[in-house]
C-alpha positions as CSV (number, residue, x, y, z in Angstrom):
1,M,18.7,-27.1,0.6
2,N,15.5,-26.9,3.2
3,K,16.7,-23.9,4.7
4,K,14.0,-21.6,6.2
5,Y,13.1,-18.3,5.5
6,T,11.2,-15.3,6.8
7,I,10.7,-11.7,5.2
8,V,9.1,-8.9,7.6
9,T,7.8,-6.2,5.6
10,Y,7.3,-2.9,6.3
11,G,5.1,-0.3,4.3
12,C,2.4,0.2,1.2
13,Q,1.2,-2.6,-0.9
14,M,4.5,-1.4,-3.5
15,N,6.8,-3.5,-0.6
16,H,4.5,-6.5,0.1
17,H,4.4,-6.9,-3.6
18,D,8.9,-6.3,-3.8
19,S,8.2,-9.1,-0.6
20,E,5.9,-11.9,-3.2
21,K,8.9,-11.3,-5.4
22,I,11.5,-11.9,-3.0
23,S,9.7,-15.0,-1.8
24,Y,9.9,-16.1,-5.4
25,L,13.0,-15.7,-5.8
26,L,14.5,-18.0,-2.2
27,E,12.2,-20.6,-2.8
28,S,14.0,-21.2,-6.6
29,L,16.8,-21.0,-4.5
30,G,15.7,-24.1,-1.7
31,Y,15.2,-22.1,0.8
32,I,11.6,-22.4,2.6
33,P,9.0,-19.7,4.4
34,E,9.2,-19.9,8.4
35,K,6.9,-17.5,10.1
36,D,9.4,-18.0,12.9
37,I,12.6,-15.4,13.1
38,E,14.9,-17.5,15.5
39,K,13.6,-20.8,13.7
40,S,15.5,-18.8,10.5
41,D,18.3,-19.0,8.5
42,F,17.9,-16.4,6.2
43,I,16.0,-12.7,6.9
44,I,15.3,-10.1,5.3
45,Y,13.8,-7.0,6.4
46,N,11.3,-4.9,3.6
47,T,12.0,-1.0,4.7
48,C,9.8,1.2,4.6
49,L,10.9,4.8,4.9
50,V,7.5,7.1,4.4
51,R,7.1,6.8,8.1
52,E,9.5,7.2,11.0
53,N,7.8,4.7,13.5
54,A,8.5,2.1,10.8
55,E,12.2,2.9,10.2
56,L,12.8,2.5,13.8
57,K,10.6,-0.5,14.0
58,V,13.2,-2.1,11.6
59,Y,16.5,-1.0,13.7
60,G,15.2,-2.2,17.0
61,Q,14.6,-5.3,14.8
62,L,18.2,-5.2,13.7
63,G,19.4,-4.3,17.1
64,A,17.4,-7.6,18.5
65,L,19.0,-10.1,16.2
66,K,22.6,-9.8,17.3
67,S,22.5,-11.7,19.9
68,L,20.9,-14.1,17.6
69,K,23.3,-13.9,14.3
70,K,26.7,-15.0,17.2
71,K,24.4,-18.1,17.6
72,K,23.3,-18.5,14.6
73,P,26.7,-17.2,12.3
74,E,25.5,-19.0,9.6
75,M,22.3,-17.4,9.0
76,I,22.1,-14.2,6.2
77,I,20.4,-11.0,7.1
78,A,19.5,-8.8,4.4
79,V,17.8,-5.3,4.8
80,C,16.3,-4.2,1.4
81,G,13.2,-1.4,0.2
82,C,13.0,2.3,0.4
83,M,15.5,2.8,3.0
84,M,18.4,1.6,1.5
85,Q,17.6,4.2,-1.6
86,T,18.7,7.0,1.0
87,G,23.1,6.9,1.8
88,D,22.0,7.9,5.9
89,A,20.0,4.8,6.1
90,R,22.4,2.8,4.0
91,T,25.5,4.6,6.2
92,T,23.9,3.6,9.7
93,I,23.3,0.0,8.8
94,L,26.8,-0.4,7.7
95,A,28.3,1.7,10.8
96,K,25.8,0.0,13.6
97,Y,24.6,-3.3,12.6
98,K,27.6,-4.8,11.7
99,H,25.5,-8.0,11.3
100,V,24.2,-7.7,8.5
101,D,25.1,-9.6,5.4
102,I,23.3,-7.9,2.3
103,I,21.9,-4.3,1.7
104,F,19.9,-4.1,-1.5
105,G,17.4,-1.2,-3.0
106,T,13.9,-1.3,-4.3
107,K,15.3,-1.4,-8.1
108,N,17.9,-4.7,-7.9
109,I,15.8,-7.6,-6.4
110,S,16.6,-9.5,-9.6
111,R,19.7,-9.6,-8.3
112,L,19.2,-10.7,-5.3
113,P,20.4,-14.5,-5.7
114,S,23.4,-13.5,-7.0
115,L,24.3,-11.5,-4.1
116,I,23.2,-14.4,-1.9
117,S,25.9,-16.2,-3.7
118,R,28.9,-12.8,-3.6
119,H,27.9,-13.1,0.2
120,R,28.7,-17.1,1.0
121,S,31.8,-17.0,-1.4
122,T,33.4,-14.2,-0.1
123,G,32.2,-13.6,3.5
124,E,32.3,-10.3,3.3
125,V,28.8,-7.5,3.0
126,V,27.5,-7.0,0.0
127,V,25.8,-3.5,-0.8
128,D,24.0,-3.2,-4.6
129,I,22.0,-0.4,-5.4
130,E,20.4,0.1,-8.1
131,E,20.2,4.5,-9.6
132,D,18.7,3.8,-12.7
133,D,14.8,3.8,-13.1
134,I,13.9,-0.1,-14.4
135,I,9.9,-0.2,-15.0
136,D,9.8,-3.7,-16.4
137,D,11.4,-6.1,-14.0
138,D,10.4,-9.8,-15.5
139,T,11.4,-10.9,-11.6
140,P,8.4,-13.7,-11.1
141,I,6.4,-13.9,-8.6
142,N,5.1,-15.9,-5.6
143,R,1.3,-14.3,-4.9
144,N,0.6,-14.6,-1.3
145,H,-3.1,-14.5,-2.0
146,P,-4.7,-17.5,-4.1
147,F,-7.1,-15.4,-5.8
148,I,-6.5,-11.9,-5.1
149,A,-3.4,-10.4,-6.6
150,Y,-1.1,-7.4,-7.4
151,V,-0.4,-5.7,-10.5
152,N,2.2,-3.1,-10.5
153,I,0.9,0.0,-13.7
154,M,3.9,2.3,-12.7
155,T,6.7,3.3,-10.8
156,G,8.1,5.9,-9.1
157,C,6.7,9.7,-8.2
158,N,6.9,13.2,-9.9
159,N,4.7,15.1,-7.2
160,Y,7.3,15.9,-4.9
161,C,5.2,16.8,-2.2
162,T,6.7,18.5,0.7
163,F,6.3,15.8,3.4
164,C,7.0,13.3,1.4
165,I,10.5,10.3,0.1
166,V,9.3,8.0,-2.1
167,P,10.5,10.6,-5.1
168,Y,13.9,10.1,-4.2
169,A,13.5,6.1,-2.4
170,R,11.4,5.0,-5.9
171,G,12.7,7.6,-8.0
172,K,10.7,9.4,-11.3
173,E,8.1,7.9,-12.7
174,I,8.0,5.1,-15.3
175,S,4.8,3.5,-17.1
176,R,4.6,0.1,-17.5
177,T,2.9,-0.4,-21.5
178,P,-0.6,-1.7,-21.4
179,E,0.6,-4.9,-23.3
180,S,2.4,-6.3,-20.5
181,I,0.5,-5.6,-18.1
182,I,-2.3,-6.9,-20.0
183,E,-0.4,-10.0,-20.5
184,E,-0.1,-10.0,-16.7
185,V,-3.8,-10.1,-16.0
186,K,-4.6,-12.8,-18.5
187,E,-1.8,-14.6,-17.0
188,L,-4.0,-13.4,-13.6
189,A,-7.1,-15.0,-15.0
190,K,-5.6,-18.2,-16.1
191,K,-4.3,-19.2,-13.3
192,G,-8.1,-18.1,-11.2
193,Y,-7.5,-15.0,-10.1
194,K,-10.6,-13.2,-9.2
195,E,-9.7,-9.5,-8.3
196,I,-7.2,-7.5,-9.3
197,I,-5.2,-4.6,-8.0
198,L,-3.7,-1.9,-10.0
199,L,-0.5,-0.6,-8.2
200,G,1.8,2.8,-8.3
201,Q,2.2,6.0,-6.5
202,N,0.4,7.8,-8.9
203,V,-2.3,5.5,-11.0
204,N,-4.0,8.8,-12.2
205,S,-1.3,9.5,-14.2
206,Y,-0.1,6.4,-15.9
207,G,0.6,6.7,-19.0
208,K,2.0,10.0,-19.1
209,T,6.0,8.7,-20.4
210,L,4.4,6.2,-22.6
211,R,4.3,6.7,-26.9
212,P,2.1,6.8,-27.8
213,K,0.0,8.2,-24.7
214,V,-2.3,5.9,-22.8
215,T,-4.7,6.6,-20.0
216,F,-5.4,5.6,-16.8
217,P,-8.7,5.4,-17.8
218,E,-8.3,4.0,-21.2
219,L,-5.9,1.1,-19.2
220,L,-8.7,0.3,-17.1
221,K,-11.1,-0.5,-20.4
222,M,-8.8,-3.0,-21.0
223,V,-8.2,-4.6,-17.9
224,N,-12.1,-4.8,-17.8
225,E,-12.4,-6.8,-20.9
226,V,-10.2,-9.5,-19.5
227,N,-12.3,-13.0,-19.1
228,G,-12.4,-14.4,-16.2
229,I,-10.9,-11.5,-13.8
230,E,-14.1,-10.4,-11.8
231,R,-13.2,-7.3,-9.5
232,I,-10.8,-4.2,-10.3
233,R,-9.3,-2.1,-8.0
234,F,-6.5,0.7,-8.0
235,L,-4.6,2.5,-5.3
236,T,-3.1,5.2,-4.9
237,S,-5.1,7.7,-6.8
238,H,-3.7,11.7,-6.5
239,P,-6.6,14.2,-6.3
240,K,-5.4,16.9,-8.9
241,D,-4.6,13.9,-11.6
242,C,-9.1,12.5,-10.8
243,S,-10.2,13.8,-14.2
244,D,-14.4,13.3,-15.2
245,E,-12.8,10.2,-17.8
246,L,-11.7,8.0,-14.6
247,I,-14.9,8.9,-12.8
248,D,-17.4,7.9,-15.5
249,A,-14.8,4.4,-16.0
250,I,-15.5,3.8,-12.0
251,A,-19.4,4.3,-12.8
252,N,-19.7,2.2,-16.4
253,L,-16.9,-0.2,-16.0
254,D,-18.8,-3.6,-14.6
255,K,-15.4,-5.1,-12.6
256,V,-14.4,-1.8,-11.5
257,C,-15.1,-1.5,-7.4
258,E,-17.2,1.1,-6.6
259,N,-14.5,2.2,-4.5
260,I,-11.4,4.6,-4.9
261,H,-9.0,5.7,-2.1
262,L,-8.4,9.3,-2.5
263,P,-5.6,11.3,0.0
264,F,-6.9,14.8,0.8
265,Q,-3.6,15.2,4.0
266,S,-5.5,18.1,5.2
267,G,-8.6,20.5,5.3
268,S,-6.6,23.6,4.3
269,N,-6.0,25.4,1.3
270,K,-2.9,27.0,3.4
271,I,-1.2,23.4,4.2
272,L,-2.3,22.4,1.0
273,K,0.3,24.8,-1.0
274,D,2.8,24.5,1.4
275,M,2.9,20.8,0.8
276,H,2.6,20.9,-2.4
277,R,-0.2,19.1,-2.8
278,V,-1.6,21.6,-6.2
279,Y,-5.3,21.2,-5.3
280,T,-7.1,22.8,-3.1
281,R,-9.9,22.3,-0.7
282,E,-12.7,23.3,-3.0
283,H,-11.3,21.4,-5.9
284,Y,-11.4,17.9,-3.6
285,L,-15.2,18.3,-2.2
286,D,-15.6,19.0,-6.1
287,L,-14.2,16.1,-7.1
288,I,-16.6,14.1,-3.8
289,K,-19.3,16.1,-5.6
290,K,-18.5,13.8,-8.5
291,L,-18.1,11.0,-7.4
292,K,-21.2,10.5,-5.4
293,A,-23.5,12.2,-8.3
294,K,-21.7,9.6,-10.8
295,I,-21.9,6.5,-8.1
296,P,-24.2,6.3,-5.9
297,N,-22.8,3.5,-3.9
298,I,-19.7,4.4,-4.0
299,T,-17.0,4.1,-0.9
300,L,-14.3,6.5,-0.2
301,S,-11.2,6.3,1.7
302,T,-8.5,8.4,2.2
303,D,-5.2,9.3,3.8
304,I,-4.7,12.6,6.9
305,I,-1.8,14.2,7.7
306,V,-2.0,15.3,10.6
307,G,0.6,18.3,12.4
308,F,2.3,19.6,9.5
309,P,4.5,22.3,10.0
310,G,2.8,25.4,10.6
311,E,-1.0,24.0,11.4
312,T,-2.7,25.8,13.0
313,E,-5.8,24.8,15.2
314,E,-7.7,27.0,12.6
315,D,-6.0,24.6,9.9
316,F,-7.2,21.4,12.0
317,Q,-11.0,22.7,11.9
318,D,-10.8,22.9,8.6
319,T,-9.2,18.8,8.7
320,L,-12.4,18.6,10.8
321,S,-14.7,19.9,9.1
322,M,-13.5,18.3,5.7
323,V,-13.9,14.6,6.9
324,K,-17.1,15.7,8.6
325,E,-18.9,17.0,5.1
326,V,-17.4,14.1,3.0
327,E,-17.9,10.9,5.5
328,Y,-15.3,8.5,4.9
329,D,-15.8,4.9,5.0
330,Q,-12.0,4.3,5.8
331,G,-9.3,6.1,6.6
332,F,-5.8,6.5,8.1
333,T,-4.1,9.1,9.6
334,F,-0.9,9.8,10.2
335,L,1.0,12.3,12.8
336,Y,3.4,13.8,10.6
337,S,6.7,12.5,10.8
338,I,10.2,14.7,9.5
339,R,12.1,12.8,6.7
340,K,15.4,13.7,5.9
341,G,15.7,15.3,2.6
342,T,12.7,16.5,2.0
343,K,11.3,20.2,1.8
344,A,9.0,20.4,5.3
345,A,11.5,18.9,7.3
346,E,13.4,22.3,7.0
347,M,10.4,24.5,7.7
348,Q,9.6,26.5,10.7
349,N,7.5,26.8,13.0
350,Q,7.8,22.7,14.1
351,I,4.3,21.4,15.9
352,P,5.0,19.8,19.5
353,H,4.6,16.2,19.7
354,D,1.9,16.4,22.4
355,I,-0.4,19.1,20.5
356,K,-0.1,16.7,18.1
357,Q,-0.6,13.1,19.6
358,E,-4.4,15.4,21.0
359,R,-5.2,16.0,17.2
360,F,-4.9,13.4,16.7
361,Q,-6.8,11.9,19.1
362,R,-9.8,14.6,18.1
363,L,-9.5,13.2,14.9
364,V,-9.3,9.0,15.2
365,D,-12.2,9.7,17.5
366,S,-15.0,11.8,14.6
367,M,-13.6,9.5,12.4
368,Y,-14.9,7.0,14.0
369,D,-18.2,8.3,14.7
370,I,-18.6,8.4,10.6
371,F,-17.5,4.9,10.1
372,Y,-20.2,3.8,12.8
373,K,-22.7,5.7,11.2
374,K,-21.7,4.5,7.0
375,N,-22.0,0.6,8.3
376,K,-25.2,1.0,9.7
377,E,-26.4,2.3,6.5
378,N,-25.5,-1.0,5.8
379,V,-27.7,-3.0,7.9
380,G,-30.9,-4.7,6.2
381,Q,-29.1,-4.9,2.6
382,I,-27.7,-7.7,0.3
383,L,-24.1,-7.6,-0.6
384,E,-21.7,-9.2,-2.9
385,V,-18.6,-10.7,-0.4
386,L,-15.7,-12.1,-2.0
387,V,-14.8,-14.8,0.2
388,E,-11.1,-14.7,1.4
389,G,-10.9,-17.1,4.3
390,P,-12.2,-17.7,8.2
391,S,-11.1,-14.7,10.2
392,K,-8.2,-14.9,12.0
393,N,-9.6,-14.8,15.7
394,N,-12.7,-17.7,15.0
395,P,-11.7,-20.9,12.1
396,E,-15.6,-20.7,12.3
397,I,-16.4,-17.8,10.7
398,L,-15.8,-16.4,7.1
399,T,-14.4,-12.7,6.4
400,G,-14.7,-11.2,2.7
401,R,-14.8,-7.7,1.0
402,T,-17.4,-6.3,-0.4
403,R,-17.1,-4.6,-3.4
404,G,-17.1,-1.3,-1.8
405,Y,-14.3,-2.5,0.2
406,K,-16.0,-3.5,3.6
407,L,-14.7,-5.7,5.6
408,V,-17.7,-9.0,6.8
409,H,-17.9,-11.2,8.9
410,F,-20.4,-14.2,8.5
411,K,-20.9,-18.4,9.0
412,G,-20.3,-21.0,5.9
413,G,-18.7,-23.7,5.0
414,E,-15.0,-23.7,3.2
415,R,-16.2,-24.2,-0.1
416,N,-17.3,-20.4,-0.2
417,I,-13.5,-19.3,0.2
418,G,-12.2,-17.6,-3.2
419,N,-16.0,-17.3,-4.6
420,L,-18.2,-14.1,-4.7
421,V,-21.3,-15.1,-2.3
422,N,-24.7,-13.1,-0.9
423,V,-24.3,-11.9,2.2
424,K,-27.2,-10.1,4.0
425,I,-25.7,-7.8,6.3
426,T,-27.3,-8.1,10.1
427,G,-24.9,-6.2,12.1
428,H,-21.8,-3.9,12.2
429,N,-19.2,-2.3,14.2
430,S,-17.2,1.3,12.7
431,F,-15.1,-1.6,11.2
432,A,-16.1,-4.5,10.6
433,L,-19.9,-5.8,8.6
434,E,-21.7,-8.6,10.6
435,G,-23.5,-11.0,8.1
436,E,-25.9,-14.1,7.1
437,L,-25.4,-16.1,3.7
438,L,-27.3,-16.3,1.9
């Protein structure tokens, strides 16, 4: 009782959602959250395998804990998440980081209490990886936010993009039943949650494993009818499954925010084919035209990979021109990193790091200019903001998000936290808006 725990989470929103479950399980055992690792009795790393940097950070952090473990031998160190679903990472940790006590995967979080018990009773390293696909995980959750909640609607992925390790780490695509999703959303509404974020590796393909089949737009309509919920978002969309039905749902359902994250990854048809993205540049731009025509105030964000194997300067120019034509409000850019086990890792013509870095910088510079321009268009407008709390940099300033997921800073009292308020936009930079509370 009263022992302290720290969870360090890397990667996507799905991992953060998993950490909320882990938090509940640890607190049910009597652990208390602690931000300072050195004061903790239980340290757990929830890992990501999508980018090399995230993987290397985990190894670096584990190495640094070796001396702390010697000082506190009773401390438990655990590693979970996507890295642990692959044999190579598990083998490396077992061989080189012998001070790690518990290893488990993405599909057996609910068994954590028994894993802790096994380790304590035997003193041995416990490894527990579930290979079977699981979707109806009823593990309770410690929500990290008092009025914004993640709701997992599916798990896994069937796309097998040549650069991506997710299908191997998270397994095949499986959808939750709409009944279980709506039940969870209704419970969240009763508890006062205002915003729901529906999660999946590819939410657009939701329902394909269900009988009878339910489409993602149909699910959005069901969630939209839940009383008490005021905003609905979803992550992440795949262009190949972005249907006219979905575009209509965003346009017509009052709680669904006018915002979509639609990764295009590369503007080159040649690179898209090598990535196995199953759409073309022309198809993607047609989707953007439809979205802007049906939803004039929509905001757009995307993911882009720079330096995929075989990428020429001409291919990169296609990506730059795509960014300039679409004019995204936000974007996440990544240097391609080799992920062992994917088809792209075996491709010839790997791009030297210095070329990738130079292209990356040109892309970022171009995107920041566009973000600045797009934010400037909001100056003078009155926007609805869900107030999330005080700014990390200035407790006298409140911060929140518009329906278009724009970050807004403004002065206001604590009584506004958790409420929807109107803010007149008075200033901006590339990453945020400034305003006055009305």
